[in-house]
C-alpha positions as CSV (number, residue, x, y, z in Angstrom):
1,M,-47.9,26.7,36.9
2,H,-47.5,25.9,40.4
3,I,-44.3,24.8,41.9
4,L,-44.6,23.8,45.6
5,V,-41.1,25.6,48.1
6,V,-40.1,23.6,50.9
7,R,-37.5,25.5,52.9
8,N,-35.8,24.7,56.3
9,N,-36.9,27.7,58.1
10,S,-35.0,27.0,61.2
11,N,-31.5,27.4,58.9
12,P,-30.7,31.2,57.8
13,Q,-29.1,30.2,53.9
14,A,-32.5,28.2,53.3
15,V,-34.8,31.0,54.4
16,D,-33.1,33.9,52.0
17,A,-32.4,31.4,48.6
18,S,-36.6,30.7,49.4
19,L,-37.0,34.0,48.9
20,L,-34.7,34.8,45.8
21,L,-36.2,31.9,43.7
22,T,-39.9,33.2,44.6
23,A,-39.2,36.1,43.7
24,Y,-37.4,35.0,40.1
25,L,-40.5,32.4,39.6
26,T,-43.2,35.2,40.2
27,S,-41.2,36.7,37.2
28,Q,-41.5,33.8,35.0
29,G,-45.3,34.2,35.8
30,I,-44.8,30.8,38.0
31,E,-47.4,31.0,41.1
32,A,-45.0,29.5,44.5
33,L,-46.5,28.5,47.3
34,L,-43.7,28.8,50.3
35,V,-43.9,26.2,52.3
36,D,-41.8,25.7,56.2
37,S,-40.6,22.5,57.2
38,S,-41.1,23.4,60.7
39,S,-45.0,22.8,60.0
40,L,-44.8,19.6,58.2
41,G,-43.2,17.8,61.4
42,T,-46.2,16.4,62.8
43,D,-49.5,14.8,60.6
44,A,-51.4,17.3,62.0
45,G,-49.5,19.6,59.8
46,R,-49.0,17.8,57.2
47,R,-52.9,17.7,56.8
48,E,-53.2,21.0,57.1
49,V,-50.9,22.1,54.6
50,R,-51.4,19.0,52.1
51,A,-55.4,20.8,52.5
52,Q,-54.5,24.1,50.7
53,L,-52.3,22.7,47.7
54,P,-53.3,23.5,44.0
55,G,-54.8,20.1,42.4
56,Q,-51.3,20.4,39.7
57,L,-47.9,20.6,41.0
58,A,-45.2,20.9,38.6
59,L,-42.6,20.6,41.0
60,V,-41.4,20.3,44.2
61,V,-38.4,22.8,45.6
62,V,-36.8,21.6,48.6
63,L,-34.2,24.0,50.1
64,G,-32.9,21.9,53.4
65,G,-31.0,18.7,54.0
66,D,-32.7,14.9,54.5
67,G,-35.4,15.7,57.2
68,T,-36.6,18.4,54.8
69,V,-36.9,15.8,51.8
70,L,-38.7,13.3,53.9
71,H,-41.0,15.5,55.5
72,T,-41.6,17.1,52.0
73,V,-42.7,13.2,50.8
74,H,-44.6,12.4,53.7
75,L,-46.7,16.0,52.8
76,L,-46.6,14.6,49.1
77,H,-47.2,11.1,49.6
78,D,-48.4,9.5,46.8
79,R,-48.9,12.2,44.3
80,Q,-46.9,12.3,41.7
81,V,-44.9,15.0,41.7
82,P,-40.6,15.1,41.4
83,I,-39.0,16.6,43.9
84,L,-35.8,19.2,43.4
85,P,-33.8,19.0,46.8
86,I,-31.1,21.3,47.3
87,N,-28.8,20.9,50.0
88,F,-29.3,23.0,53.4
89,G,-28.9,21.0,55.7
90,R,-25.6,18.8,57.1
91,L,-25.4,15.3,55.7
92,G,-27.6,16.0,52.8
93,F,-27.0,12.6,50.8
94,L,-30.7,12.8,49.0
95,A,-29.8,16.4,48.1
96,N,-27.8,18.3,45.1
97,A,-25.2,20.6,45.9
98,D,-26.2,24.8,46.1
99,T,-22.6,25.0,43.9
100,D,-24.4,27.5,41.6
101,G,-27.3,28.6,43.1
102,V,-31.4,27.9,43.6
103,V,-32.3,29.5,40.5
104,P,-30.0,27.8,37.5
105,L,-30.9,24.7,39.2
106,V,-35.0,25.5,39.3
107,A,-34.1,26.8,35.9
108,E,-33.0,23.3,34.5
109,A,-35.1,21.2,36.3
110,L,-38.0,23.2,33.9
111,A,-36.4,22.7,31.0
112,G,-36.1,18.8,31.9
113,D,-32.2,19.0,32.0
114,L,-32.1,17.1,34.9
115,R,-31.3,13.2,35.4
116,A,-34.8,11.6,37.5
117,E,-34.2,9.4,40.1
118,R,-37.3,6.9,40.8
119,R,-37.1,5.6,44.7
120,S,-39.0,2.9,46.1
121,I,-41.8,3.6,49.0
122,L,-42.3,0.8,51.6
123,S,-45.9,0.0,52.5
124,I,-46.3,-0.9,56.8
125,E,-49.4,-2.4,58.0
126,V,-49.9,-2.6,61.0
127,V,-52.2,-5.1,63.4
128,C,-51.8,-3.8,67.1
129,E,-53.4,-6.3,69.6
130,G,-57.3,-7.6,69.6
131,E,-57.6,-5.8,66.0
132,R,-58.4,-8.9,63.0
133,D,-55.0,-9.7,61.1
134,P,-56.2,-9.1,57.0
135,Y,-54.0,-12.0,55.8
136,G,-55.9,-14.3,57.3
137,E,-55.4,-16.9,59.8
138,A,-52.3,-18.2,58.4
139,N,-51.1,-15.3,60.1
140,G,-52.4,-15.7,63.5
141,T,-56.0,-13.6,63.0
142,G,-58.6,-13.8,66.0
143,E,-61.5,-12.6,67.9
144,G,-61.0,-8.9,67.7
145,A,-61.9,-5.1,65.5
146,A,-62.3,-5.2,61.7
147,W,-58.7,-4.2,60.9
148,D,-58.6,0.0,59.5
149,R,-57.6,0.6,56.2
150,P,-55.9,4.2,56.8
151,D,-57.1,7.2,56.1
152,V,-53.9,10.1,55.6
153,N,-56.4,12.9,56.4
154,A,-57.8,10.7,59.2
155,K,-57.4,12.9,63.1
156,P,-55.7,11.8,66.2
157,S,-57.9,11.6,69.6
158,A,-56.7,13.5,72.2
159,A,-57.0,10.7,74.4
160,T,-54.0,9.6,76.3
161,P,-53.3,5.8,75.4
162,P,-52.7,4.0,78.9
163,S,-50.2,1.6,77.1
164,V,-47.3,4.2,76.3
165,R,-47.6,6.2,79.5
166,R,-44.3,6.7,81.0
167,P,-43.3,4.2,84.0
168,G,-44.8,6.5,86.9
169,E,-47.1,8.8,85.4
170,T,-50.5,8.3,86.6
171,E,-53.5,8.6,84.8
172,G,-53.9,11.5,82.8
173,A,-49.9,12.4,83.2
174,P,-48.4,14.0,80.1
175,W,-46.7,12.0,78.3
176,T,-43.2,12.7,75.9
177,P,-45.0,11.3,72.6
178,V,-48.5,13.6,72.0
179,P,-50.1,14.1,69.1
180,G,-49.1,17.4,67.8
181,R,-45.5,17.3,68.6
182,F,-42.8,17.9,66.6
183,G,-41.7,14.1,65.3
184,V,-44.7,12.2,66.9
185,N,-47.1,10.8,64.0
186,G,-50.7,10.2,65.6
187,R,-52.2,8.7,62.5
188,G,-51.9,5.3,64.6
189,L,-54.2,6.9,67.4
190,S,-56.4,7.6,65.3
191,G,-57.2,4.1,64.0
192,A,-54.6,4.2,61.0
193,R,-53.0,0.8,60.4
194,Q,-50.9,1.9,57.4
195,F,-48.2,4.3,56.8
196,F,-45.5,5.0,54.1
197,A,-41.5,5.9,54.9
198,L,-38.8,6.1,52.0
199,N,-36.3,5.8,54.6
200,E,-37.5,2.7,56.8
201,A,-39.5,1.4,59.4
202,A,-37.7,1.3,62.5
203,I,-39.4,-1.5,65.3
204,T,-37.3,-1.1,68.5
205,R,-37.7,-1.1,72.2
206,G,-39.9,0.7,74.3
207,A,-39.6,3.5,76.9
208,M,-38.9,1.0,79.9
209,G,-36.0,0.2,77.7
210,R,-36.1,-4.1,78.1
211,I,-34.8,-6.0,75.2
212,I,-37.6,-7.1,73.1
213,E,-38.2,-10.5,70.8
214,L,-39.3,-11.2,67.2
215,T,-39.9,-12.9,64.8
216,L,-38.8,-12.7,61.3
217,N,-40.8,-13.9,58.3
218,V,-40.1,-13.1,54.7
219,S,-43.1,-14.6,52.4
220,G,-44.6,-17.1,54.2
221,V,-40.9,-18.4,55.6
222,D,-40.1,-18.2,59.1
223,V,-36.9,-16.8,58.9
224,A,-35.7,-15.9,62.4
225,R,-36.2,-15.6,66.2
226,M,-34.3,-12.8,67.8
227,R,-34.0,-11.1,71.0
228,G,-32.1,-7.5,71.0
229,D,-33.4,-3.8,70.6
230,G,-35.4,-4.4,67.6
231,L,-35.3,-4.2,63.7
232,V,-34.7,-2.2,61.1
233,V,-36.5,-3.1,57.4
234,S,-35.0,-0.5,54.8
235,A,-35.9,0.8,51.0
236,A,-32.6,1.3,49.7
237,T,-33.0,5.3,50.1
238,G,-32.6,4.4,53.6
239,S,-29.2,2.4,53.3
240,T,-27.9,5.2,53.5
241,A,-29.4,5.9,56.9
242,Y,-30.4,4.1,60.7
243,A,-29.6,0.5,58.7
244,L,-26.3,1.9,57.6
245,S,-25.3,3.1,61.4
246,A,-26.6,-0.9,62.3
247,G,-24.6,-2.7,59.5
248,G,-26.8,-2.6,57.1
249,P,-25.2,-2.7,53.7
250,L,-24.5,0.3,51.3
251,V,-27.5,-0.5,48.2
252,S,-27.8,1.4,45.2
253,P,-30.6,3.0,44.9
254,G,-32.1,1.5,42.2
255,F,-32.6,-1.4,43.8
256,K,-36.7,-2.1,44.0
257,G,-36.4,-4.2,47.3
258,M,-36.1,-4.4,51.0
259,I,-33.6,-4.9,53.8
260,A,-33.7,-6.3,57.0
261,V,-31.3,-5.1,59.4
262,P,-31.6,-6.3,63.4
263,L,-30.6,-3.9,66.0
264,A,-28.2,-5.0,68.8
265,P,-29.5,-8.7,68.3
266,H,-28.3,-10.8,71.2
267,T,-26.8,-13.3,69.2
268,L,-23.6,-14.2,67.4
269,R,-25.5,-15.5,64.3
270,S,-26.9,-12.1,63.3
271,R,-26.7,-10.7,59.4
272,A,-28.9,-8.0,57.2
273,V,-31.1,-9.5,55.1
274,V,-31.6,-8.2,51.1
275,T,-35.8,-8.9,49.8
276,D,-36.7,-8.7,46.3
277,A,-39.1,-6.4,45.4
278,S,-42.1,-8.7,45.5
279,D,-41.1,-10.0,49.1
280,V,-43.5,-9.1,52.1
281,I,-41.6,-8.8,55.4
282,E,-43.7,-9.5,58.4
283,V,-42.7,-8.9,61.9
284,G,-44.4,-10.6,64.9
285,F,-44.1,-10.5,69.1
286,D,-43.4,-12.4,71.6
287,D,-46.2,-13.7,73.7
288,T,-44.7,-13.3,76.4
289,D,-45.3,-9.1,78.0
290,E,-41.9,-8.9,79.2
291,F,-41.0,-8.7,75.5
292,R,-44.1,-7.1,73.7
293,E,-43.2,-3.7,74.9
294,A,-41.9,-2.9,71.0
295,T,-42.2,1.2,69.4
296,L,-42.7,1.9,65.6
297,F,-40.7,4.6,63.9
298,V,-41.6,5.8,60.4
299,D,-38.8,7.9,58.5
300,G,-38.2,8.7,62.4
301,D,-41.5,9.7,63.3
302,I,-42.7,7.9,66.5
303,V,-45.7,6.3,65.9
304,P,-48.1,6.1,69.2
305,F,-50.8,3.1,69.4
306,D,-53.8,2.9,71.8
307,A,-52.6,-1.1,72.5
308,P,-49.1,-3.4,72.0
309,L,-48.2,-4.0,68.5
310,R,-48.9,-7.9,67.4
311,K,-47.4,-7.6,63.4
312,I,-46.2,-5.7,61.3
313,Y,-46.3,-5.8,57.4
314,V,-43.7,-4.0,55.3
315,Q,-43.7,-4.3,51.7
316,C,-43.1,-2.2,48.7
317,A,-45.4,0.6,47.9
318,P,-46.9,0.6,44.5
319,F,-45.7,4.3,43.9
320,D,-42.5,5.9,43.7
321,V,-40.9,9.4,44.6
322,T,-38.8,11.0,41.7
323,L,-35.7,12.7,43.2
324,L,-34.1,14.7,40.4
325,R,-30.2,15.4,40.4
326,A,-28.0,18.2,38.5
327,D,-24.3,16.5,39.4
328,G,-23.3,13.1,37.1
329,A,-21.8,12.1,40.0
330,S,-23.3,8.1,40.5
331,F,-24.3,6.6,43.7
332,Y,-20.5,5.2,44.4
333,E,-18.9,7.5,43.5
334,R,-21.3,10.0,46.3
335,I,-20.3,7.1,48.9
336,S,-17.0,6.9,48.2
337,K,-16.7,11.1,49.0
338,D,-19.3,10.8,51.3
339,F,-19.1,7.8,53.3
340,F,-15.4,6.6,52.8
341,G,-13.8,9.9,52.3
342,E,-12.2,9.3,49.3
């Protein structure tokens, strides 16, 4: 039996707990694989760790906060392995409290005594300027290169895309979101056009700071045209994250649809939109160049591309993530305590 332990190596308590846990697992004849969260903050780091994982994992234990959980979900991609998050972070809304210690929690998980929560995942598909839209002429197909299906292990190009160079930088000058830097998903520069998120996809204004103009379409129906800082498309899990800060609703984790929340819209008639699980959200960008500088973030990681964004399609992925919970508190009890102070 193999168990993966992911720890927030910047937290001394998480490091100590990981050493205790791996010693316990070894004493039980279980092979424990220890990974530092600092190695999972880039697509290149995740690719290297992913290549070393065994074919079968019985359990993944995460010792950290919600950010460490997100990095672990992206490491596993579509592998259906239960995740036991134990909080060593700040809010830790996704994680279990470390009240009785990590060893009893893991023992309960191995005995099958914990409650499993299946969380929906977002599939995000991107069309850049000059590329063919895979969803046909009805969505603006034009001349351009064929759309590339994703390769989760694709290596990013080392070239610096001119479209994301900061104002005042010259040809060949360094730019901030480079592949290999923590919090940068460089797969977009390698041609990947599909990404997955547990929390959200955030489409925001770019480095110039200008508002962006976008259109929101849900399952073929034009819902709104808006100007503002952008749009957050969230899964139920992400309703307690960026979408919450943008004024979106708190949604039970069992909900399988999506939530679209405008970011600082320049209008008095803006509202969040909650969709069905089978819906597809299409975000398009205005043809005027000054409103086209949009940036995509997937679960907090910036995803640079070598051409401007033209369309983004978001829908529910065909696989879920399973989180294990130890306490019997309901979602509503947890939000009452964490967000309303009751």
